Phi, psi and omega in degrees: 000127177247139183230132177241134178242138168273003177262130176246082189277185185290170186299320191299320183289311180305312186296319183303316188282327175298313177301316184289332189224061184299345183278347189254140177274112185255140173225127175247130180236167174255079181106161187288334184289321178291325184282335196295323178303317181283326175302338175289351179252000199267147174261331177236140183234130176249136185200164175274357181082007184245003182244003183270149172224159174312306181308322185285318185294321184293334186279336185258082180306335190253357185292125173239349185208131169244124170260113181261112184273049167211184182260332186286134177228013180298340178260012180274143164280070189289331178297317171295325178294316180303309178298329176282347183073025181272140176287139179231114168243162183223184191258011190312139177105329187283351182267357191293322181291303177293324176293323172292313179306315182299316185295312179299318176309309175306303181305313176292313177314314183298307182289326188267355169069039191296319181299316175300319178291320175293326175297311180301317183300319178293332176272000177056048182247116174264101182226112183259023180256025170292126188282092177290149178238181177223155175276336186303126174085351180282161183254137183242122178248125182245118180278109184089068190266067174260224187294318181293302182312315184294324173299314187297320185291321183293319172295321175302317175295329181294330174261018175067040171276152168272141185238124177237126183257155179232124172214189192288325190251355179073010185285160180303143178220131176312143178061021177243121172291337181206139175231139178235171182257166179297344177281332183228026174287355181288337183295336181266354186294323175309326188261356180274132174275335177228123171240116188246129177262123180237017192288149178276178179267099179227169184297334181274339182255341186300129181051039178298311185279125178246174182303325186290320176301318175296317181295341183271348182279164175292154173294341183256007184282161177238138180254121181237126177238110183245003186269270177218148194286347181270011172300337180210139173295139183296332180282337175288319171297314180294322176294319180290325175294318179297326173277351181062045175297332177224173184280330185192145173240129172254115185239125184246345180233154191219157168302305181250132179228145357291155181301118191296147188295337175265016178284144182296332177308328187286339187245010176269123184303337183255016170234138176243132181256126174230152204264064171055060188244347202293337184262356187267119175216172181287353176266002183307290190288330173298322175287330176295312181296334178292334169288320172308309175311303183307304183301329182285324169299323177294317183288325171307311185266018176047042181267186181229001177280052179290146172272129184059048175292130183264132164276094193304335170299331183260342180088001183204000000 
């Protein structure tokens, strides 16, 4: 059995997986262009999910399982994978700690006026009249209250925030005071101080947020997007921020990445841009390979208890 990776992790990870599965032939490459010749003979492929095309999959006659070492699948040729009967799993869930901490950091940055304080330091301006706020008692609305959103809610509750989760079914979720569905979440928008999107990119969520949604939000609200950039059309968000419908938008994900240097987001004073970094820490790949180890045991033994088995028709 041959496994090929277009991800080149550090030596410790490579040695660990080879030691745990000595009967499998592993080949690790830096990028898809280097991996393709070997991939044509592989049964298992390890990838970040952004380098596969229909053409490559059609050339890989032996491919039976793709392990995507990220949560996003929007660039994956899932329809062809389904047609070919190729198993797809991903690393959903490993991001919850760094992304929840990142979100909490942004919310604290916002209420504690850290941007203003840094600017004052640069100007050597001793001003103690800055209107400091608290997260205590604030309302946090989380679009997509799954593993990541649930951890954000848990941290919010630790700071005594009110938490409202949004998911497809409206079922109860730990650390959420209230859970509503994607069909009726707009009713909760007027009371939210922070609106955090952790939504994936699917037919159901693409361009979910409209001008009307931003008009329903508090003027003092902050929008934080760490999910996918296409949850809101860029022109809709730009228009909302130009009209000051909300106080600030913190964006870590974008429709086109890297964000072009001439994009308007860079220069808007009420938008903060970060380079899709909320999930990245030194623990990213070790956590991903923990899931891979479990799933490879499952695959070898013809079992069914895969972690994060993807339903291609749903896109997650």
